[in-house]
C-alpha positions in Angstrom: -15.0 16.4 -11.0 -13.4 13.0 -10.7 -10.0 14.6 -9.9 -11.5 16.6 -7.1 -13.1 13.5 -5.7 -9.7 11.7 -5.9 -8.0 14.6 -4.2 -10.6 14.8 -1.4 -10.3 11.0 -0.8 -6.5 11.3 -0.6 -6.7 14.2 1.8 -9.1 12.4 4.1 -6.9 9.3 3.9 -3.8 11.4 4.8 -5.6 13.1 7.6 -6.7 9.7 8.9 -3.1 8.5 8.9 -2.0 11.6 10.9 -4.9 11.4 13.4 -4.5 7.7 14.0 -0.8 7.9 14.6 0.2 5.8 11.6 2.7 8.5 10.5 4.6 8.1 13.8 7.4 5.6 13.4 7.6 5.4 17.3 3.9 4.4 17.5 4.3 1.8 14.7 7.4 0.3 16.3 5.5 0.1 19.6 2.7 -1.7 17.8 5.2 -4.2 16.2 7.1 -4.8 19.5 4.8 -7.6 20.7 7.4 -9.0 23.1 8.3 -5.6 24.6 6.2 -2.6 25.5 3.4 -3.4 23.0 1.2 -0.5 22.0 -2.2 -1.9 20.9 -3.6 1.4 19.7 -3.0 0.7 16.0 -4.9 -2.6 16.3 -7.9 -0.4 17.2 -7.2 1.8 14.2 -7.1 -1.3 11.9 -10.2 -2.8 13.5 -12.1 0.5 13.0 -11.0 0.5 9.3 -12.2 -3.1 8.8 -15.5 -2.4 10.5 -16.0 0.7 8.3 -14.8 -0.8 5.0 -16.5 -4.2 5.3 -20.1 -3.0 4.8 -19.1 -0.5 2.2 -17.3 -3.2 0.2 -20.4 -5.4 0.6 -22.6 -2.7 -0.7 -20.2 -1.9 -3.6 -20.2 -5.5 -4.8 -24.0 -5.3 -5.3 -23.7 -2.4 -7.6 -23.6 -2.8 -11.4 -20.9 -0.1 -11.6 -19.0 2.2 -9.3 -20.2 5.8 -8.6 -17.3 7.5 -10.4 -16.2 5.2 -13.1 -17.5 3.1 -16.0 -16.5 -0.2 -14.5 -14.9 -1.8 -11.4 -11.2 -2.2 -11.7 -10.7 -5.7 -10.2 -7.2 -7.1 -9.9 -6.6 -10.5 -11.5 -6.8 -13.6 -9.3 -3.4 -15.1 -8.9 -2.1 -17.9 -6.7 0.1 -17.2 -3.8 3.7 -17.9 -4.9 7.3 -17.3 -3.8 7.5 -13.8 -5.4 4.4 -12.6 -3.6 5.6 -14.1 -0.2 9.1 -12.6 -0.8 7.7 -9.2 -1.6 5.5 -9.3 1.4 8.4 -10.3 3.6 10.6 -7.6 2.2 7.9 -5.0 2.8 7.3 -6.3 6.4 11.1 -6.2 7.2 11.4 -2.7 5.9 8.3 -1.5 7.8 9.6 -3.2 11.0 13.1 -1.8 10.8 12.0 1.8 10.0 8.5 2.1 11.3 7.5 3.8 8.1 5.6 2.5 5.0 5.1 4.4 1.7 1.7 6.0 2.4 2.6 7.6 5.8 6.0 8.5 4.4 4.4 10.7 1.8 2.2 12.3 4.4 5.3 12.8 6.6 6.9 14.7 3.7 4.4 17.5 4.3 4.8 17.3 8.1 8.4 16.5 8.8 10.3 16.3 5.5 13.8 16.0 7.1 12.7 12.9 9.1 11.6 10.9 6.1 13.6 12.3 3.1 16.1 9.4 3.3 13.3 6.8 3.4 11.5 8.4 0.4 14.8 8.7 -1.5 15.4 5.0 -0.9 11.8 4.1 -1.9 12.1 6.0 -5.2 15.5 4.4 -5.8 13.9 1.0 -5.3 11.1 1.9 -7.7 13.6 3.0 -10.3 15.7 -0.2 -9.8 12.6 -2.3 -10.2 11.6 -0.5 -13.4 15.1 -0.6 -15.0 16.5 -3.9 -13.8 13.5 -6.1 -12.9 11.2 -5.1 -15.8 13.5 -6.4 -18.5 13.8 -9.6 -16.5 10.1 -10.0 -16.1 9.5 -9.2 -19.8 11.9 -11.9 -20.8 10.1 -14.5 -18.6 6.6 -13.2 -19.5 4.0 -16.0 -19.6 1.6 -16.2 -22.5 -0.4 -13.0 -23.0 -3.9 -13.1 -21.5 -3.1 -15.4 -18.6 -3.7 -14.3 -15.1 0.0 -14.4 -14.3 0.7 -12.2 -17.4 -1.9 -9.7 -16.3 -0.5 -9.6 -12.8 3.1 -9.1 -13.9 2.0 -6.2 -16.2 0.3 -4.5 -13.2 3.5 -5.0 -11.2 5.9 -3.3 -13.7 3.7 -0.4 -14.7 
């Protein structure tokens, strides 16, 4: 039953990406082009998502446990550091250059596979590079087990 719920949630999310235009690189590029012919429509999509999610998160925080799991899976609290800022900048540069991010790219595989196959191949190559090259480096510089930084790094490499 949990897998069915996960599937339905993913399907609704994917349909939301399509309906909102988030799978259209041209629309994303128009939104990011604030000095040119800016398209504000995605700001309304994001605003609608925030307005919808905020009360739901507020309600969820007041529950003892989630509806479909034994406990909430909360990420560790970590400070903002150079690695986080560098990763965010790299993601933003890639998104700005291509107009595609991973979620919409996977949806686009079903809609227009030839348009995104190069992006998805590069994304998978980056994931493989991270697992093979960066993981050994992160393991070698691993902080003491049980620290928030250790927990965060473990999440990153898994």
